[in-house]
C-alpha positions, 0 to 999 in steps of 0.5 A: 500500500503506497498511501497515494491512491486517495490523493493526487500524486505530487512527486513521482520518482520513476527508476532513478539512478545516480552514479559517482564513478564506481559508487552507485549512490541511488539505485533504481529508486521509485516512489510517489508522494501525494498532495498534502503529505508529510513524507519522511526519507530515512537511512544511514549516512551514505544511504543515498538520501541527499542524492535523491533529494537533490535529484528531486529538486533538479540539482542532480541529473539522474543517470537513469529514470526521471522525477516528475513534480506536479506532472512536469519532468524535473530539469525540463524547461516546463519545470521552471514554473513549478520550481517557483512553488518549491521551498528548500532547506538544505542540511547545512545553512550558511548566511552572511554574518554581517546582515541581520535577519530581515536583510538576509530574508530580503536577499532571498526574497529578491532571488525568488522574486518574492515581495520583500513584505513577505519577510516579516510574515515568515520571520513571525512564523518561525519565531524570529520577529524579535531578532529581525534586526539582529546581525546573523553573527549573533544568532545561535545555531538554532536561530540560524536553522529557523532563519533557513526555514524562514527562507524556505517558506518565502513565497507561500511554497506548495511543496517543501523539501527539508533536509535535516530541518531540526539541526540545532533546535532545542526540544521546544524549537522542535515542537514548534517546528512540527506544529508549523508543519502541521499548520502548513499541511492543513493549508495543503502544503506537501512536505518531504523531509529527512532526519537522522533523529528517528524517535523525533519523526516516527509519530509525526510523519504520515509515511516514510521510505527507508533507504539502504545502499542507494535503494528504497527497501520499504515505504509506508506508515510506521505501523506498515513497516512494523508489520512487514518485519520479523521484529518481535514485540515486548510486553513489559509487566508489573506484577502483584505478589503471587504472580510469578508462578501463574505468569511462568505457566502462561509463558510456558504455554506460549513458548511453542509460539516463540515467546520468551520470559524474563523476570526481575523482582516484581517486573517481567518482560515477555518477548513474542513474535508479532503474529502471537500478539493477541494470544499473548495479550489474552494469556496475560489478561487471564492473570487478572489482578495479579497483573498490575500494569502492562505496556506493549512496546512495538519496534521503534523506527530505529529498530526497523532501520537497524534490524529490518528484515522484511517478511 
């Protein structure tokens, strides 16, 4: 399930490959992103994320395949009009230290053909209005990152490409950033982002693609990816007095299904294959008041990326 059937496709990557000498950075990648999606692209360093990003932006010409955005082939003469509706935040932003925040945005507004009056709006949106007249040399790393986000928002883009967009942001800044993305989604903006902070994005993106060695190995929601792996579930238990023997008996009955029990004082951990989830829950529920608390720990996005084995 690619998740785009109920929405129009904005980005269509078809069989894209890109080689640098002996290194095949992107290897026959195909994926689609639908209108209004918040789509994540994750993978190890060197997985090909940045190269694919640049190919989607038209900054890299594929050796094979093509990318279409809003139906136009990236890099063609007809793509120029589409490009004006794209905002881009690169992984490493660099600004002229002698300019202040407002002047910096005015520079980018002139490059984009955007009215300078739009600068005040985006500075307010990213929380830099009070620092607009301060020279960029006095900005913290997080403030520079927000300024980079501001330049990406100039001109009301319909599509945003954000490469490691929360670099340098503190926890409140990260929360504010994703709140802004949510508002932009409500306005119909399509967003594609990369991040190496997997715990940060796993509950925030709609769908994502996992890249390894230049290829897309899986695409879907976090839950789709969980269900496509052989990674186990963990049941974390807190026990009442007298629960040890009944719990051992319940675990023994599940042992043939591949479940394993570990106990430590009044706490226990039951590891089970995903297909056994409901049988394990029923067996644990039968303990009644002997079970004081139960939490089910699904594989995290980090677990999926580092230990992914598709069924």
